[in-house]
N, C-alpha and C positions, 0 to 999 in steps of 0.2 A: 971250318965247314965250307970249303970252297964250292962244293957241288950245290949246297943250299943257296949260296949267294948267286950262283949262275941261274938257278931256277927263278929267283926273284927278278933277275934282269930280263927274263924272257917275256916277250910281248904277249905270249899266249897264256902266261900264268895269271890265275885269278885266285885270290886268297880263299874265299869261301863262297859257296853258292847260296843264293837268296831265294828260297821257295816262296817268299811273300810277293816278289815282284814278277811281272809288272802289275800295277794296280788294276783291279777290275771290280765290278759290283756283283760278283757271284754271291749268292746267299743260300744257306743250307741249314736245316735243323733235323735232328734225328726223327724218324717216324716213330709212332708208338711201338711198333713191332721191333724196330732197331733198339729202342730204349729198353724194351722188355728183355731182349735177347743178350744185350751186352753184359759182360762180367766186369765187376769192379775189382781190381787187384790191389790189395793192401800193401803199401810200402812203409807202413808204420814202424816195423821192427828192423828196417834197413836204412833207407834214405831219411826216414823220420827221426832217426836217432843221431843224425849228424849234428854236432854242436850242443847236445844236451849235457848238462853238468855232470851227470853220472849215468853210466850204462846200467839199465835196470836188471835186477836179479831174474833168474829163469822163472821162478814161481810167479812173479808179477806179470811177466810176459805171457805165460800160459793162461793166466786169468783173463788177460786181454784177448788172446786168441779165442777163448771161450765165448766172450760177448760178441766178438766179430762174427763168429759162426752163427750165433743167435740172430744177429742182424741180417745174415744172408750172404756173407762174404766167405768164400772157401779158398781163394787163391791168395796166399800170403808170402811175400818176400821176406826171408829171415836173415839174409846175410850175404857176404861176399868173401872170397878167399883173402885171408890176411896173413898167411905164413904159418908154417907148421908149428904146433905147440903153443900158439898164442892164446891168451885168455879168450879173445873173441872167437877164435876157431873152436875151442872147447865148448864155449857157451852155445854156439850155433848147433853143434852136434847134440848137445843136451836137449835143446828145443826140438830138434828133429826127432829124437828118440821119444820124448814125452808126447809130442804131437801125434806120432804114429800110434802110440799106445792108447792115448785118451781121445784123440779126434781123428779117426781114420778117414773121415770124409773131407778133411782139409788137404789141399794140394800145396805143399810148401815149395818155394822157389829160392834158389841161390844163384849168385852170379859167379861166373868163372872167366878169368882172362884166357886168352888163347895161348896158354903155356903148359908145359908138361906137368909142373908141380900143381898148378891150379886145377887142371883137369883130373889129376889123380885124387885131389882132395874132394872134388865134386863126386867122383866115383865112390869114395868112402861115405860121403853123405847119402848117396842113393842106397848103399847097403844098409844104412841105419833106417831110412824111410823110403820104401819103394815108390811112394806117390810123388817123389821129388821131380820137379822140372828144373832145368838149368839154362840160364841165359849165358851164352858164349859170345864174347864181344871183343872188338878192337876199335880204335879210333879211325875214322874214315874221312874227316874233313880235310881239305887241302892244307889248312893251317896246322893241323896235327901231323899230317904226313911231312910237312916242311920241317917242323922242329924236331921230329923223331928221325928224320933222314930216311923215311920209308918211301918206296916206290909203290905204285898201285898194284903191280904184279906180285910184289912181296906180300901185301895185305891180303890179296885174294888167295894166294897159296896157303898162307898161315891160317886164315879162317876156314878154308876148305879142309885142311889137315885137322884142325882143332875140332870142328863139328863132326867129321868122320870118326875121329878117335873117340870122342865123347859118346857117339852113338853106337859104334861097333865094338869098341873095346870095353867101355864102361856101362853100356846099356842105358845111357841117359836119354831122357825125353828132352830134346834140345829146342830152345828158343833162340834162333839165330838173331844176332843184333849187331849194331854198331854204336859207338859213341859219336855224338854230334851228327846224327843222321840228317837233321834238318839243315845242316850246312854242307851236305855232300851233293855234288853235281849229279844230275840224273843218269848220265852215261855210266859213271863209275858205280852209282848206287844199284843200277840194274845188274851189273856184273856181280856185285856183292850178294844181292838177293839170290841170283842164280847159283852162285858158288855154294852158299850155305844150304839152300834147299836141296840141291843135288847131292850134297854131302850127308843129308839126313835130317835137317831141321824141320820140325813140325809146325813152327810158328816163326814169325819175324817181328821183332820189336823195333819200332821207330822211336828214337830218343831225341827229344828236344833238350839236349843236355845243357845248353846255355840259356834256355828260356827265351830265345829270340823270335820264335814263331808267332805270327798273328793267325787268327782263325782261318783266313783264306789260304795261308801257307800250309796249315795243318790239313785242310781239306784237299789241297792239291797233292801233297806228298802221299797221303793215304790213298788217294785215287790212283796215283802213279804206281804205288806198291801193289795195289789190287790188280791193276792192268798188267803189270809185269808178271804176277803170279798166274794170271789167266794165260798169258802168252806162253809160259813155260809148262803149262798143263798142271799147275799146282793150286787149283782153286780151293782145295781142302786145307791149305796152310792158313793158320789163323794170323791175324794182324793185331799186334799190341801197340798202344800209344802210351809213352812215358813222358810226361811234361813237367817243366819247371815254371816258376812264376816271376821271373826277372822283369818282365814287361807288364805283369798283371793280367796276362791273357790265358792263364793255365786252364781255368774252368771252361771258358768259351772254346779254347782250342780242343779240349776233350770232346765237347759236344759236336764240333765240326768234324773231328776225326771219326766219331761214331756215325755221323751222317754220311761220310764218305766210304764207310765200310769197315771201320775198326771193330774187332770183336771183343777186345778187352782194353780198359783204360786203367792206368796206375794212379793211385792217389794216397794221400796221407791225411789223417784227422788233423783238423785245424790248419792244414797247409804247411805244417812244420817240415823243415828240410834244409839242405845246404843252401847257402846264400839267401836269396829271397824266399826260398821254400819251394815245396812241391804243390801239385794240384790239390785243392781242398776237397777232401772226401765228402764232407757234409754238403757242400754246395753242389757237387756233381750228383749226389744221391737225391737232393731236393729237386733239382731240375729234371732228372730222369724219371723220378717218381711222378712228378706233375705231368710229364708227357705221356707216361704209361696210363695213368688214371684218366686223364682227359680223353685218351683214345679208347676208353672203355675196357681196358685190360686190368687184370688183378696184379698188384705190385709184387714183384719177386722178393722184395725186401721187407723186413719187419721194422717199419720206420719208427714205431714207438720205442724201439731199442736205441735209436740214434743218439739221444741225449745221454744215455747211460754210457755208450761207447766213448763219446767225447769227454765226459767227466772222468772216466777211468783212464783215458789217455793223458789227460792233464795231470793226473796223479802219477802215472807211470813215468812221465818225463820231468816230473817235479816243476811244472810250469803253471802259473796262474792262468785261468781261462781268459781269453780276450774279452774285452768289454763290448766290442762292436764286431760286426760281420755276421754272416749266417750262423744262427744259434749261439752267438756270443752272449755274455751275461746280460746285456741290455736288449737283446733281440725281441723280447716280449714284455718290456717294461715301459710304461709311459707315465708322464705327470702332466701332460698338456690337457687343459680344460676342454677344448673342442673334441679331442680324441675320446676323452672320458664320457662326454655327453652323448656321442654317437653310440658308444659301446653300451651305455646305460639304457638308452632307448631300445637297442636291440635286445637287451636282457628283459626289459619290460614286455616287449613283443612276444618273447618266448613264453612268459607267464600267461599272457592273454590267450595265446593259441592253445596252451595246455588246458584251459577251461573249455574250449570248443571241442577238444578231443581229435582234431585233425592231425593224424600222425605224419602224413607226407609234408604238410606245411611246417610242422614242428621240426622235422629233420632238416628241411631247407633253411629255416631261420637259425637253427643251432649251428649249422655250418657258417652262416653269416657272422654270428656273434664272435666266433673265434678268429675271424679274418677281416674285421671292420677296418683295422689299420695295419694289417700285416698280410703278406702273401702266404704265410705258413700258419696253419692252425696249430697252436702250441700243443694241444692234446694229441695231435697226430704224430708228434715226434718226442713224446714223453716230457713235455714242459707244460707250463701254465702261464696265462696272462697275469701280469702283476701291475698294480697301480701305485704310484708313489705321490706324496704330496710335496710340492716344492713351490717356489715363487712363481712358477708358470701355471699353477693350478687354480681351479675355480670351484664353485659349489658342487658341480657334478662330479669332479674328481674326488672330493671328499666322500660323497655318497657311494661312488663306485668302489673306492678303496675299502670303505667300511663293509660293503656288501661282500666283497671278496674275502674279508676276514670273518665272514659268517654273521654279520650284524644286519639289522633292518634299516636300510637307508632312509625310509620314510619316517623313522622314529627320531631322526636328528632334528634339533631345533636350529634356527638361524644363528643363535648365539654360539652354539657348539661348533657349527661349521665355521663361523667367523673367527672363533678363537684358534681353531686348527690352522686356518689360512694365515692369520696374523703371526702365529708362532713360526710357521715355515718361512714367511717373508723376512721375519726378524733374524732368524738363524742363517738365512741365505743358503740353505741346503735342503735336501730331501729328508723328510721325517722317517724314522724307522717304524716298523709295525708296532713295536712296543710303545713308542712315543705316541703314535696315533691312538692306540687303545687307551692309553693313560689319559690323554687329553679329552677323548670323547666320553669315557666312562667316569671320569672324575668331575664332569661338569653337567650332570643331568639334573 
């Protein structure tokens, strides 16, 4: 590859562009209206299936699409071209057919390379489901061009041809895109956007393919794309943000992308995906929902369905739910005495206010009880607070745990409470609900 070697020797050659630099202290957060308007795109059945032990059956994926729809997500990426006649290809087409028949409000998305075979396949997919959108893409980072032996002019011609063919010959609703967008220099990126939009793309997707963006880089590149679209008279073209979590910034990047003007953000339940994973859907929704409701707007998502969505996705990919993280197994479980004491006092306050009959005070305190030691009221997302007894626990922990099991905490004697705590400390682990009930009900 002599030509490639010569490019490396050039003093003008720069491997990849860094949208994070130079460092500044710019700060941004989505407004309530931006958070309300943004669409969350599910990548659960595409990027989220990378690395799973077994590709799920169509029936299970359709059940998952059903609960996503109930949650309020209508844009779902279901696959990418994988070659004619492949099992994956046939599965994707089955999903598209059944989705069109059973969920006409869902807009499925597939990815297509800028090649003849891939575009033809995307056209076949649209015949099956007319609601289809297609992401047409090529790599645009300098490092990608280097190893492929591509010149910028070749990439521009290929993308322009592919988007035009997809739009005019196959009638596809095209999302123009690049791989490694966040490593692409601004001058070249502007040409790519112009080429794809002029060829017929109705949206442009920014992909942080290697997960290297930080929030400021996400904000800058979305702002740049928005300004470019305005310059070429294409303000109606939507902006998508697709992030990965290699640096742990995916959720923050999505929020900054929205603040800068992104119309849609891509995410996966539990953050599952290639390498370090994709943007966590649950974390994005929790943050957006908080911004929306704090701004006095009605949430566009049925947040009480969120835990059900996560549970079903765990089953779909045959993976145990994470113990920690947003809405993980331990997200609303505590065994600490001081936490239990505060929660128990809040519960007693609720009972006192019920006697006075002050409805407004009651509503306010009931909000507090669910959020004494968590930012997320468990009932609002389809979960519940749980209290466990461990060697960290105290008298109030036992009382709270018993009350959550339906018992009267004031009926417990000091001996009963002491026996529970001594047992937990001797076992050096948390007691199960069955063990707690047995200890308390067996020593009255």
